[in-house]
C-alpha positions in Angstrom: 0.0 0.0 0.0 2.9 2.3 0.6 4.0 1.8 -3.0 0.4 2.8 -4.2 0.6 5.8 -2.0 3.8 6.9 -3.6 2.2 6.6 -7.0 -0.8 8.7 -6.1 1.4 11.4 -4.5 3.7 11.5 -7.5 0.7 11.9 -9.8 -0.7 14.8 -7.7 2.6 16.6 -7.6 3.8 16.1 -11.2 0.6 16.6 -13.3 -1.3 14.5 -15.7 1.3 13.5 -18.2 3.9 12.8 -15.6 1.6 10.9 -13.5 0.5 8.6 -16.3 4.1 7.9 -17.3 5.1 7.2 -13.8 2.2 4.9 -13.3 3.0 2.9 -16.4 6.7 2.7 -15.3 5.7 1.4 -11.9 3.2 -1.0 -13.3 5.8 -3.0 -15.2 7.7 -4.8 -12.4 4.6 -6.0 -10.6 2.2 -8.9 -11.4 -0.8 -7.7 -9.3 -2.6 -6.4 -12.3 -5.9 -5.6 -10.6 -4.4 -3.6 -7.8 -2.5 -1.3 -10.1 -5.3 -0.8 -12.6 -7.6 0.3 -9.7 -4.9 2.6 -8.4 -4.4 4.2 -11.8 -8.2 4.5 -12.3 -8.5 6.3 -8.9 -5.7 8.6 -9.9 -7.3 9.4 -13.2 -10.6 10.2 -11.6 -8.9 12.5 -9.1 -7.0 14.6 -11.7 -9.6 14.4 -14.4 -7.1 13.2 -17.0 -9.4 10.7 -18.6 -13.0 10.7 -19.5 -13.9 7.5 -17.8 -12.5 4.7 -15.7 -13.2 2.1 -18.4 -11.2 3.9 -21.0 -8.1 4.0 -18.9 -8.5 0.4 -17.8 -8.2 -0.6 -21.5 -5.1 1.5 -21.9 -3.6 -0.1 -18.7 -4.4 -3.6 -19.9 -2.7 -3.0 -23.2 0.5 -1.7 -21.5 0.6 -4.8 -19.3 0.3 -7.1 -22.2 3.1 -5.4 -24.1 5.3 -5.4 -21.0 4.6 -9.1 -20.3 5.4 -9.9 -23.9 8.7 -8.1 -23.7 9.6 -10.0 -20.5 8.7 -13.3 -22.1 10.9 -12.4 -25.1 13.8 -11.5 -22.9 13.4 -14.8 -21.0 13.4 -16.8 -24.2 16.5 -14.9 -25.5 18.3 -15.6 -22.2 17.4 -19.3 -22.6 18.6 -19.3 -26.2 21.8 -17.6 -25.1 22.4 -20.2 -22.4 21.8 -23.0 -25.0 24.2 -21.4 -27.4 26.9 -20.9 -24.7 26.5 -24.6 -23.8 27.0 -25.8 -27.3 30.2 -27.7 -28.0 30.7 -25.8 -31.2 32.2 -22.4 -31.7 29.3 -20.1 -32.8 29.5 -16.5 -34.0 27.6 -13.8 -36.0 29.0 -10.9 -38.1 27.5 -7.8 -39.7 27.5 -7.1 -43.4 31.1 -5.7 -43.1 32.4 -8.9 -41.6 32.9 -7.5 -38.0 32.1 -9.9 -35.2 28.9 -9.0 -33.4 28.4 -12.1 -31.3 30.4 -15.1 -30.1 29.5 -17.9 -27.7 31.5 -19.2 -24.7 33.2 -21.9 -26.7 34.6 -19.2 -29.1 36.0 -17.3 -26.1 37.5 -20.4 -24.6 39.2 -21.5 -27.9 40.4 -18.1 -29.2 39.4 -15.0 -27.2 36.6 -12.5 -27.1 36.9 -10.6 -30.4 33.7 -8.6 -30.5 33.9 -5.7 -33.0 37.0 -7.1 -34.8 37.1 -8.3 -38.4 36.5 -12.0 -38.5 38.8 -12.4 -41.5 41.6 -10.7 -39.6 41.1 -12.8 -36.5 41.0 -16.0 -38.4 43.9 -15.2 -40.8 46.1 -14.8 -37.7 44.9 -18.2 -36.3 44.7 -20.6 -39.2 47.6 -22.4 -40.7 49.4 -20.8 -43.7 48.5 -23.7 -45.9 44.8 -23.1 -45.3 44.8 -19.3 -45.8 43.7 -19.3 -49.4 41.0 -21.9 -48.7 39.6 -19.7 -45.9 39.8 -16.5 -47.9 37.8 -18.0 -50.8 35.1 -19.4 -48.5 34.8 -16.2 -46.5 34.6 -13.9 -49.4 32.0 -16.1 -51.1 29.9 -16.0 -48.0 30.1 -12.2 -47.8 29.1 -11.8 -51.5 26.1 -14.1 -51.9 23.5 -16.0 -50.0 24.9 -19.5 -49.4 25.9 -22.2 -46.9 29.6 -23.0 -47.1 31.4 -25.9 -45.5 35.2 -26.0 -45.0 37.8 -27.9 -43.0 41.1 -26.3 -42.0 43.7 -26.2 -39.2 43.5 -23.4 -36.6 45.7 -22.5 -33.6 43.9 -22.3 -30.3 44.8 -20.7 -27.0 46.7 -23.8 -26.0 49.1 -23.2 -28.8 48.3 -26.4 -30.6 46.9 -26.7 -34.1 43.3 -28.1 -34.3 41.3 -29.4 -37.2 38.1 -27.4 -37.4 34.9 -28.2 -39.4 33.4 -24.8 -40.3 30.0 -23.9 -41.7 29.1 -20.4 -42.9 25.5 -19.3 -43.6 24.8 -15.8 -44.8 21.5 -14.1 -44.1 19.6 -11.3 -45.9 18.4 -8.1 -44.3 15.1 -6.2 -44.8 16.7 -4.4 -47.8 17.3 -7.7 -49.6 21.1 -7.4 -49.2 23.3 -9.8 -47.3 23.3 -8.5 -43.8 26.1 -10.7 -42.4 26.4 -14.4 -41.6 26.5 -16.8 -38.8 29.1 -19.5 -38.5 29.9 -22.6 -36.5 33.2 -24.5 -36.0 33.6 -27.9 -34.4 37.0 -29.4 -33.3 37.4 -32.5 -35.5 41.0 -33.2 -34.7 40.3 -36.6 -33.2 38.2 -37.5 -36.3 41.0 -36.4 -38.6 43.5 -38.4 -36.6 41.2 -41.5 -36.8 40.8 -40.9 -40.5 44.5 -40.7 -41.0 45.0 -43.9 -38.9 42.3 -45.6 -40.9 43.8 -44.5 -44.2 47.2 -45.7 -43.1 45.7 -49.0 -42.0 43.9 -49.4 -45.3 47.1 -48.5 -47.2 49.0 -51.2 -45.2 46.3 -53.7 -45.9 46.4 -52.9 -49.6 50.2 -53.2 -49.6 50.1 -56.5 -47.7 47.5 -57.9 -50.1 49.3 -56.5 -53.1 52.7 -58.0 -52.1 51.4 -61.3 -50.6 53.0 -64.4 -51.9 49.7 -66.2 -52.1 46.7 -65.2 -54.3 44.0 -63.3 -52.4 40.6 -63.0 -54.0 37.5 -61.1 -52.6 34.0 -61.9 -53.7 30.4 -60.8 -52.8 27.5 -63.0 -51.7 26.8 -63.8 -55.4 30.3 -65.1 -56.0 31.3 -62.1 -58.1 35.0 -61.2 -57.9 35.7 -57.8 -56.5 39.5 -57.8 -56.0 42.3 -59.9 -57.5 45.8 -59.3 -56.2 49.1 -59.6 -58.1 49.9 -63.1 -56.8 46.5 -64.2 -58.2 47.4 -62.7 -61.6 50.6 -64.6 -61.6 49.1 -67.9 -60.5 45.9 -68.0 -62.6 47.1 -66.0 -65.6 44.1 -63.6 -65.7 44.5 -59.8 -65.9 42.6 -58.0 -63.2 40.1 -56.5 -65.6 39.5 -60.0 -67.1 38.3 -61.5 -63.8 36.9 -58.7 -61.7 33.1 -58.7 -62.1 33.0 -62.4 -63.2 32.0 -65.3 -61.0 34.8 -66.9 -59.1 33.9 -70.3 -60.3 35.7 -69.3 -63.5 38.9 -70.2 -61.6 37.8 -73.8 -60.9 37.1 -76.8 -63.2 34.0 -79.0 -62.8 32.9 -80.3 -60.4 34.7 -77.9 -58.0 33.0 -74.9 -59.6 29.5 -76.3 -58.9 30.5 -77.4 -55.4 31.7 -73.9 -54.6 28.4 -72.3 -55.7 26.5 -75.0 -53.7 28.5 -74.3 -50.5 28.0 -70.5 -50.9 24.2 -70.8 -51.3 23.9 -73.2 -48.4 25.9 -70.9 -46.1 23.8 -67.9 -47.1 20.5 -69.7 -46.5 21.4 -71.8 -43.4 24.5 -70.3 -41.9 26.3 -73.7 -42.2 30.0 -72.8 -42.0 31.2 -75.9 -43.8 33.9 -74.0 -45.7 34.2 -70.7 -43.9 37.4 -70.5 -41.9 38.4 -74.0 -42.9 41.2 -74.8 -45.3 40.4 -77.5 -47.9 42.1 -78.9 -50.9 40.6 -78.6 -54.4 41.7 -77.9 -58.0 42.3 -74.5 -59.6 42.1 -73.7 -63.3 44.4 -71.2 -65.1 43.4 -69.0 -68.0 45.0 -71.5 -70.4 42.8 -74.2 -69.1 45.5 -76.1 -67.2 44.6 -77.3 -63.7 46.7 -77.6 -60.5 46.1 -78.5 -56.9 45.3 -75.7 -54.5 44.5 -75.2 -50.8 41.7 -72.7 -50.3 40.8 -70.9 -47.0 37.7 -68.7 -47.0 36.9 -66.0 -44.4 33.9 -63.7 -44.1 33.8 -60.0 -43.2 31.1 -57.4 -43.1 31.2 -53.7 -44.1 28.2 -51.5 -43.9 25.9 -54.5 -43.4 27.2 -56.1 -46.6 29.0 -59.4 -46.4 32.1 -60.2 -48.3 34.3 -63.3 -48.6 38.0 -63.5 -48.9 39.7 -66.5 -50.3 43.4 -67.2 -49.8 44.7 -69.6 -52.4 48.0 -71.6 -52.1 49.5 -73.6 -55.0 50.4 -76.9 -53.4 51.8 -78.6 -56.5 55.2 -79.0 -54.9 53.7 -80.3 -51.7 51.6 -82.8 -53.6 54.6 -83.9 -55.6 56.5 -84.3 -52.3 53.6 -86.3 -50.9 53.7 -88.6 -53.9 57.4 -89.1 -53.5 56.9 -89.7 -49.8 54.3 -92.3 -50.5 56.7 -94.0 -52.9 59.3 -94.1 -50.2 57.0 -95.3 -47.5 57.7 -99.0 -48.0 61.4 -98.4 -48.0 60.9 -96.3 -44.8 59.0 -99.1 -43.1 61.8 -101.4 -43.8 64.3 -98.9 -42.6 62.2 -98.3 -39.5 62.6 -101.9 -38.4 66.3 -101.5 -38.8 66.2 -98.2 -36.9 64.3 -99.7 -34.0 66.9 -102.4 -33.7 69.6 -99.8 -33.8 67.7 -97.7 -31.3 67.8 -100.6 -28.9 71.6 -100.8 -29.4 71.9 -97.0 -28.8 69.7 -97.1 -25.7 71.9 -99.8 -24.3 75.0 -97.7 -25.1 73.3 -94.7 -23.4 72.6 -96.7 -20.3 76.2 -97.8 -20.2 77.3 -94.2 -20.8 75.1 -93.0 -18.0 76.4 -95.5 -15.7 79.9 -94.5 -16.6 79.0 -90.8 -16.2 77.5 -91.4 -12.8 80.5 -93.4 -11.8 82.8 -90.6 -13.0 80.7 -88.0 -11.2 80.7 -90.1 -8.1 84.4 -90.4 -8.4 84.8 -86.7 -8.9 82.6 -86.0 -5.8 84.5 -88.6 -3.8 87.8 -87.0 -5.0 86.6 -83.5 -4.1 85.3 -84.6 -0.7 88.5 -86.5 -0.1 90.7 -83.6 -1.1 88.6 -81.2 1.0 89.0 -83.5 4.0 92.7 -84.0 3.3 93.0 -80.2 3.0 91.4 -79.8 6.4 93.4 -82.6 8.0 96.7 -81.4 6.6 96.2 -77.6 7.0 95.0 -78.0 10.6 98.3 -79.4 11.9 100.2 -77.2 9.5 98.7 -74.3 11.4 100.4 -75.4 14.6 103.7 -76.3 12.8 104.1 -73.0 11.0 102.6 -71.0 13.8 104.9 -72.4 16.5 107.8 -72.2 14.2 107.2 -68.4 13.8 107.0 -68.0 17.6 110.2 -70.0 18.1 112.0 -67.9 15.5 110.7 -64.8 17.2 111.7 -66.0 20.7 115.0 -67.7 19.9 116.2 -65.5 17.1 117.0 -66.5 13.5 120.8 -67.0 13.9 122.8 -70.0 14.5 122.0 -73.6 13.9 118.6 -73.4 15.7 117.6 -70.5 13.5 118.6 -72.4 10.4 116.7 -75.5 11.5 113.6 -73.4 12.2 113.8 -71.8 8.8 114.1 -75.2 7.2 111.0 -76.4 9.0 109.1 -73.3 7.9 110.3 -73.5 4.3 109.4 -77.1 4.0 106.1 -76.6 5.7 105.2 -73.8 3.3 106.4 -76.0 0.4 104.1 -78.8 1.5 101.3 -76.4 1.9 101.9 -75.0 -1.6 101.8 -78.6 -3.0 98.4 -79.2 -1.3 97.1 -75.9 -2.7 98.1 -76.8 -6.2 96.4 -80.1 -6.0 93.2 -78.5 -4.7 93.3 -75.9 -7.4 93.6 -78.6 -10.1 90.7 -80.4 -8.5 88.6 -77.3 -8.8 89.6 -76.7 -12.4 88.6 -80.3 -13.3 85.3 -79.9 -11.5 84.6 -76.6 -13.2 84.4 -74.8 -9.8 87.3 -72.5 -10.2 86.1 -68.9 -10.1 87.6 -65.4 -10.2 86.3 -62.0 -9.0 86.6 -58.4 -9.9 87.7 -56.0 -7.2 89.7 -52.8 -7.0 93.5 -53.2 -6.4 96.8 -51.4 -6.8 99.0 -53.3 -9.3 102.2 -51.7 -8.2 101.7 -52.7 -4.6 100.7 -56.2 -5.6 103.9 -56.6 -7.7 106.0 -55.3 -4.8 104.5 -57.9 -2.4 105.4 -60.7 -4.8 108.9 -59.3 -5.2 109.3 -59.1 -1.4 108.1 -62.7 -1.0 110.6 -64.0 -3.6 113.6 -61.7 -3.0 115.0 -64.0 -0.3 114.6 -67.1 -2.6 116.4 -65.3 -5.4 119.1 -64.0 -3.1 119.8 -67.5 -1.8 120.6 -68.6 -5.4 122.7 -65.4 -6.1 120.2 -64.1 -8.6 119.0 -60.6 -9.1 115.2 -60.1 -9.2 114.2 -57.0 -11.0 110.6 -55.8 -11.5 109.8 -52.8 -13.6 106.3 -51.2 -13.8 105.6 -48.9 -16.8 104.6 -45.3 -15.9 101.3 -45.6 -17.6 100.1 -48.4 -15.5 97.0 -47.0 -13.5 97.2 -46.6 -9.8 94.0 -48.7 -9.4 92.6 -51.4 -11.7 89.7 -53.8 -11.3 90.6 -57.4 -11.6 91.2 -60.4 -9.3 94.2 -59.4 -7.3 94.5 -62.7 -5.5 94.6 -64.8 -8.7 96.9 -62.3 -10.4 99.2 -62.5 -7.4 99.1 -66.3 -7.6 100.0 -66.2 -11.3 103.0 -63.9 -10.7 104.1 -65.9 -7.8 104.1 -69.1 -9.9 105.8 -67.6 -12.9 108.5 -65.7 -11.1 109.0 -68.6 -8.6 109.4 -71.0 -11.6 111.9 -68.6 -13.2 114.0 -68.5 -10.0 113.7 -72.3 -9.6 115.0 -73.0 -13.1 117.7 -70.4 -13.3 121.1 -71.3 -11.8 122.9 -68.0 -12.6 122.1 -64.7 -14.2 118.9 -62.8 -13.5 115.1 -63.0 -13.4 113.1 -59.9 -14.4 109.4 -59.0 -14.7 107.9 -56.0 -16.6 104.3 -54.8 -16.1 102.8 -52.7 -19.0 99.3 -51.3 -19.6 97.5 -51.6 -22.9 94.5 -49.1 -22.8 91.0 -50.0 -23.9 90.2 -49.9 -27.7 86.9 -49.9 -29.5 86.8 -53.6 -29.8 89.0 -54.8 -26.9 89.1 -54.2 -23.2 92.1 -52.8 -21.4 94.7 -55.4 -20.3 97.7 -55.7 -18.0 100.6 -57.1 -20.0 103.1 -58.9 -17.8 106.4 -60.4 -19.1 108.6 -62.6 -17.0 112.1 -63.4 -18.4 114.9 -65.6 -17.0 118.3 -66.8 -18.1 117.6 -70.3 -16.9 117.8 -73.7 -18.6 115.3 -73.0 -21.3 113.3 -75.5 -23.3 113.0 -77.0 -26.7 109.8 -76.7 -28.8 108.8 -80.2 -28.0 109.2 -79.5 -24.3 107.2 -76.3 -24.6 104.3 -78.2 -26.3 103.9 -80.3 -23.1 104.4 -77.5 -20.7 100.8 -76.8 -19.8 99.8 -80.4 -19.3 99.0 -81.2 -15.6 101.6 -83.3 -13.7 104.1 -82.7 -16.5 107.4 -80.8 -16.6 109.8 -80.4 -19.4 111.3 -83.8 -18.9 111.4 -86.5 -16.2 114.8 -85.3 -15.0 113.4 -81.9 -14.2 111.2 -83.3 -11.5 114.2 -85.1 -9.9 116.4 -82.0 -10.1 114.0 -79.2 -9.2 111.0 -80.9 -7.6 107.4 -79.7 -7.8 104.2 -81.2 -9.0 104.1 -79.7 -12.5 100.8 -78.0 -11.8 101.7 -74.4 -11.4 101.7 -73.4 -15.1 98.5 -75.4 -15.8 96.7 -73.6 -13.0 98.1 -70.2 -13.9 97.1 -70.5 -17.5 93.5 -71.5 -16.6 93.3 -68.5 -14.2 94.5 -66.2 -16.9 91.8 -67.5 -19.2 89.2 -67.0 -16.6 90.4 -63.4 -16.2 90.0 -62.6 -19.9 93.6 -63.3 -21.0 96.2 -66.0 -21.6 99.8 -67.1 -21.0 102.2 -67.6 -23.9 105.9 -68.7 -23.9 109.0 -68.3 -25.9 112.0 -70.4 -24.9 115.4 -71.6 -26.1 117.2 -74.5 -24.5 120.3 -73.3 -22.6 119.4 -69.6 -23.1 116.3 -68.9 -21.1 112.5 -68.5 -21.3 110.1 -65.6 -21.6 106.5 -65.9 -20.3 103.9 -63.4 -21.2 100.7 -63.0 -19.2 97.7 -60.9 -20.2 94.6 -60.3 -18.1 91.6 -58.0 -18.6 91.7 -55.0 -16.1 89.5 -52.0 -16.0 91.1 -48.7 -15.0 89.6 -47.1 -11.9 90.0 -43.5 -11.0 91.9 -43.0 -7.8 90.0 -40.3 -5.8 91.3 -41.1 -2.3 95.0 -40.3 -2.7 95.7 -43.1 -0.1 97.5 -46.4 -0.3 95.5 -49.2 -1.8 94.6 -52.5 -0.2 96.3 -55.8 -0.2 94.5 -59.2 -0.1 94.7 -61.6 2.8 96.1 -64.9 1.6 96.6 -68.3 2.9 100.4 -68.2 2.8 100.7 -69.4 -0.8 101.5 -66.2 -2.6 97.9 -65.7 -3.6 95.3 -68.4 -3.2 91.6 -69.1 -3.1 91.3 -69.4 0.6 91.7 -65.6 1.2 90.2 -64.4 -2.1 88.4 -61.2 -1.9 89.3 -60.4 1.8 90.8 -57.0 1.7 93.0 -55.8 4.6 93.8 -52.0 4.9 97.5 -52.1 5.7 97.6 -48.3 6.0 95.0 -48.0 8.7 95.5 -50.9 11.2 97.4 -49.0 13.8 96.4 -51.5 16.5 97.5 -54.4 14.4 100.8 -52.7 13.5 101.4 -52.1 17.2 100.5 -55.7 18.0 102.9 -57.1 15.4 105.7 -55.0 16.9 105.0 -56.2 20.4 103.1 -53.1 21.6 100.1 -53.4 23.9 97.6 -51.4 21.7 95.8 -54.6 20.7 93.6 -54.5 23.8 90.5 -56.3 22.5 88.2 -58.8 24.2 88.2 -61.9 21.9 86.2 -65.0 22.1 88.1 -67.9 20.4 85.9 -70.9 19.5 88.3 -73.8 18.6 88.2 -77.5 19.4 91.8 -78.3 18.6 94.0 -78.1 21.7 97.2 -77.2 19.8 95.4 -74.5 17.8 93.8 -73.1 20.9 97.2 -72.7 22.5 98.8 -71.2 19.4 96.1 -68.7 18.4 95.5 -67.6 22.0 99.2 -67.2 22.5 99.5 -65.0 19.4 96.5 -62.9 20.4 97.7 -62.5 24.0 101.2 -61.6 23.0 99.5 -58.9 20.9 97.7 -57.6 23.9 94.3 -59.1 23.6 92.1 -60.6 26.4 91.1 -64.1 25.1 88.3 -66.4 26.2 88.5 -69.9 24.8 85.5 -72.3 24.2 85.7 -75.6 22.5 82.4 -75.8 20.6 79.8 -73.7 18.8 77.2 -74.1 21.6 79.5 -72.6 24.2 80.4 -69.8 21.8 76.7 -68.8 21.4 76.2 -68.9 25.2 79.3 -66.8 26.0 78.7 -64.2 23.3 75.0 -63.7 24.1 75.8 -63.8 27.9 78.2 -60.9 27.7 75.6 -58.9 25.7 72.9 -59.6 28.3 75.2 -58.8 31.2 76.0 -55.4 29.6 72.3 -54.6 28.9 71.4 -55.6 32.5 74.0 -53.2 33.9 76.2 -56.0 35.3 79.9 -55.3 35.7 80.7 -58.8 36.9 81.2 -60.2 33.4 82.9 -57.2 31.8 82.1 -55.8 28.4 80.9 -57.8 25.4 83.5 -59.4 23.1 85.0 -57.1 20.4 85.5 -60.0 18.0 84.5 -63.7 17.9 86.9 -66.0 16.1 84.8 -69.0 15.0 86.3 -72.3 13.9 83.9 -73.8 11.4 84.4 -77.5 12.2 83.7 -78.2 15.9 81.7 -80.9 17.8 78.3 -80.4 19.5 77.5 -77.4 17.2 79.8 -76.3 14.3 80.7 -72.8 13.4 78.1 -72.4 10.6 75.2 -73.3 12.9 76.6 -71.2 15.8 77.0 -68.2 13.6 73.4 -68.6 12.3 72.1 -68.8 15.9 73.9 -65.7 17.0 72.6 -63.7 14.0 69.1 -65.0 14.6 69.3 -63.7 18.2 70.3 -60.2 16.9 74.0 -60.4 17.7 75.7 -57.8 15.5 79.3 -58.1 16.6 82.1 -59.1 14.2 82.4 -62.9 13.7 85.5 -64.0 11.8 85.5 -67.5 10.4 88.6 -69.8 10.9 88.7 -72.8 8.7 91.2 -75.2 7.3 89.1 -75.9 4.2 90.4 -74.2 1.1 87.8 -75.0 -1.5 86.5 -72.2 -3.7 83.0 -72.1 -2.2 84.0 -72.3 1.4 84.5 -68.6 1.9 81.1 -67.8 0.5 79.6 -70.6 2.7 81.0 -68.8 5.7 79.7 -65.4 4.6 76.3 -66.9 3.9 76.1 -68.2 7.4 76.6 -64.7 8.7 80.3 -64.4 9.2 81.8 -60.9 8.8 85.1 -62.1 7.3 87.1 -65.2 6.6 90.6 -66.3 7.6 92.2 -69.6 6.4 94.5 -71.9 8.2 97.4 -72.0 8.5 96.9 -68.5 9.9 99.1 -65.5 8.7 99.7 -63.7 12.0 99.9 -60.2 10.6 96.9 -60.7 8.4 94.8 -62.2 11.2 95.7 -59.3 13.6 95.0 -56.7 11.0 91.6 -58.3 10.2 90.7 -58.4 13.9 91.7 -54.8 14.4 89.8 -53.6 11.3 86.5 -55.2 12.4 86.9 -54.3 16.1 87.6 -50.6 15.3 84.8 -50.5 12.7 82.3 -52.0 15.2 83.4 -49.6 17.9 83.1 -46.6 15.6 79.6 -47.6 14.6 78.6 -47.7 18.2 80.3 -44.4 19.1 82.9 -46.0 21.4 86.4 -47.5 21.2 87.7 -50.6 22.8 89.3 -50.1 26.3 
């Protein structure tokens, strides 16, 4: 009512014309038609602007209808605009000058809002250069005449990519009969274009395959009319393509095959019986000249646009049939031969059985030999540990001078020689069993060669020989190869040179041949001597096991004759070889090559040397690197200092070795606890850990290192180590074993051992190994042994 009051007041103050206009304006937004008509009628009566109430009521009703119509139109236009904006196509409209007057949302998303700009200018900047002329022709045509034009072209969108667009332009005529502009739509058909290109490429491949196929391929319709005939079909049947396409396919078959084919086709179309579809069958083909030949036909069906087609693949089987005929002719002879073959097969089977028995016996013999050698190795190396160990201690305590010193050196020299013979026999056994392996680790070749020289200097000096070793300047500081095996090879070759040289000199040169495009880098080692030399016939037998140059050599110089055989096999495993040049009475030259990758030396420190078993490089210590530059505690222990203050648990069942090893360790400064089996080792090791965790000082601190003999009663070292690791024991466990087979080290590591030391023990190596692991363990726990 307040609104009506404002209307009346406005009319009274503003006059007749103003009042009427204001009332009409206020009438529009409201739906209460009756109320406003009454209000205006009262107003009109008050001011006398109209002759009667009925006349004004008609005028007001007309105004309402017009306003409602306008609102409805606006609503519909808004709906249309929402529909147009939701359309997936770009939509636009231009005036007669080609300026853009309307674009929908898709247009703005794809390009930008270009209202008022020239459509031609906008699109010429967006479409590809190759489509510019095509667009210009279509656009100008639409601007000049009434038409509907369709065009496809590539256009760059806001995303920077080129899109294929399907465009339709439709001009429209104004009230004056002239073209008043046009509307357009554009749909992104990039995927369709891609699919079309893929389809076209696929069709082209299919056509190429069919055209180049070896076998004839023929396509027919449901009436048997030939629709395609490839090049192989032309060659096989002799018809040109235009001579056969449009004709019935039975033209290519003689009677009765032609009639049978028509019968099969009709039956399939009427009943669906696939008697020939997808099944290869043999029949007879007919060439253009009337000649016939056997063929194999396979028919398949395919459908395109609801129309069925059949493809036949034909294969000329003339040669196969000829071969079958020949096979049939030979069948009788084959049957007779079969009987003879069966008889022979029985003979062969018997021979195979005998061969298998012989092979099993040989394998059993090899296993027995390997087991025997491993056992003998253990049985011999175990007492050798005591013999050589106590000899070293006697030399150390009594001195190396006088008769006693000479006797002790003789014991040690002969013990080491006996050990070397055992090692050679074991190595040969591994070679014969195919179990000899090599590894690739970083090593320093100069230090390795110096070690060999130091080991053999005394032997050369005893014979009055000079031993000279020269390393070429270009030899890398660090290479990757098997240092243990390389050391073994050098020890054998230089040792042999000293053995067979009575006077003069022995020399070795080490050279480096860098990697080439087709060959890896190699170490080239040459060992020369001025010894007895050999003839060509003697050289030919040199690498045979258990063989020396002649029978007198063994009597004069001793040895097993295995060293060179083993060395050459090792060189082969390391990617190289050993060759020899020799002249009887003049001397010999051995050349060794091994593959070795150069490694960049970033540390600037001394390299590592490999722990060995006292044989100048052997399998027992392979791969166990000892840092000779960092073992201060071990160095002090070796010199009689007391820095080697570790708690060590020694698990060893042999009384002699218990006394020897514990004596060596205690002389070095260690606190040693001895147990005689693996069960006791587990209990002592875990007991010390539990005592420390419980805060007990009664038992002292846990052991720094456990030395675990691997062959003990009650519980052996392998099982004891596994139990400790299963209980969470993380202290160093170093395996002690008299076995020297190639897989024994790995067996120890697999059981959980931290490292490996072979018997007879090398005192310096053992002490260094203990020190390295003890210090590493202490460093990892943030403390040092006390």
